[in-house]
N, C-alpha and C positions, 0 to 999 in steps of 0.2 A: 311509344308512350309508356312510361313506367306506371305499373299498377300500384295503388296505395295499399299499404299494409298497416297493421296495428303498431308496428315498430316505428312508423313515421310520426306517431302522435303520442305526446307525453301524458295526456289526461287519461282517466279511466273511462274508456269508450268501448262501445260495441260498434264495430265498423261493418255495416251491411253492404254487401255487394249484390245488386239485383240486375235485372235486364228488362228491356222494353216489353217482352212477352208477358212477364209476371205483372208489370205495371198495368198493362192493357187488360189482362185477365182479372186482376183485383180492382180495377177501375180507378186507381190513384197511386201515386208514389207513397203516400202515407200508409195505405193499406198493404202495399208491397213491402214496406219497411217494418211494420209493427209486429208481424207474426211469423211464428213457426221456426224458431231458431234452436239449433242443437247446442245448448249451453246449460250448465248446471244452475239450479235454483240459488246456490250459494254465490256463484259468480255474478248473477244478475243483480243481486243486492249491492254489489260494489260498483255498478255502472253508474257514472254520472251523466253521460251523454250517449246518444245513439246518433251516428252519422251514416248517411246513405249516399252511395254513388252508383251510377249505372256502368256496367262493364264497358270498357272501351273508351269512356269519356275522360277518365283521369281527374275528375273534379268532384268535390263533395257537393251534392245537390241540396241537401237539407240537413239540419241538425236539430235534434229533439232532446229535451231534458225530461225523461219519463218520471212520473210519480212512482217511486219504488213500490208503493203499496198496490199498484195495478199489475205488476208482473204476475203471471199465472201460467198454468199448463193447459194446453188444449190439444185435441187430436184433429187430424184431417179426416173428414168423413167422406172422402172420395170426390169432393167437388172442386178441389183446387188444381191448379196447373202443375204444382210440384207434389208428387206422390211420396208418402212416407208412412211408416207404421209407428205406432206408439204416440207418446205425447211430447210436445216441444213447448218452449217458452214463448209467451206473447206479452206485449205491454199494451196498456189501455183496456177498455171495457168492450164487451161484445157489441154495444151500440155505437161505438166510435165511428166517425166518418170524417171526411175532410172538413166539414163545417161544424163539427162538434166542439164543445168547450175544451176537451182534452187536446185536440189538434192545435189549439191556440198556444200550447206549450212549445210549439216549434220556435226555436231560437233564431234560426237564420235560414232563409230560402237560398 
């Protein structure tokens, strides 16, 4: 099965590749999608959509249209399944969850 790449999509998107372990650890696909991406603050301002797929499936599972004002930097404080140093980009607010108002910006399941 061919893996999806950013070159396969003509819109200004951030294509998130995740896996079942991250989804399970973060308790939802939304939370596995929204945080800790190594991308510049300038580039996130240009993103219109965030698309997510799970490695090995080859299909887009969800599409989000993030509010550009919610992009910010956060650090991993040692509690996440993916370890890294420094700050990375996140969309949404700290209190977002699958049932939050922000998650309702999901365009397509």
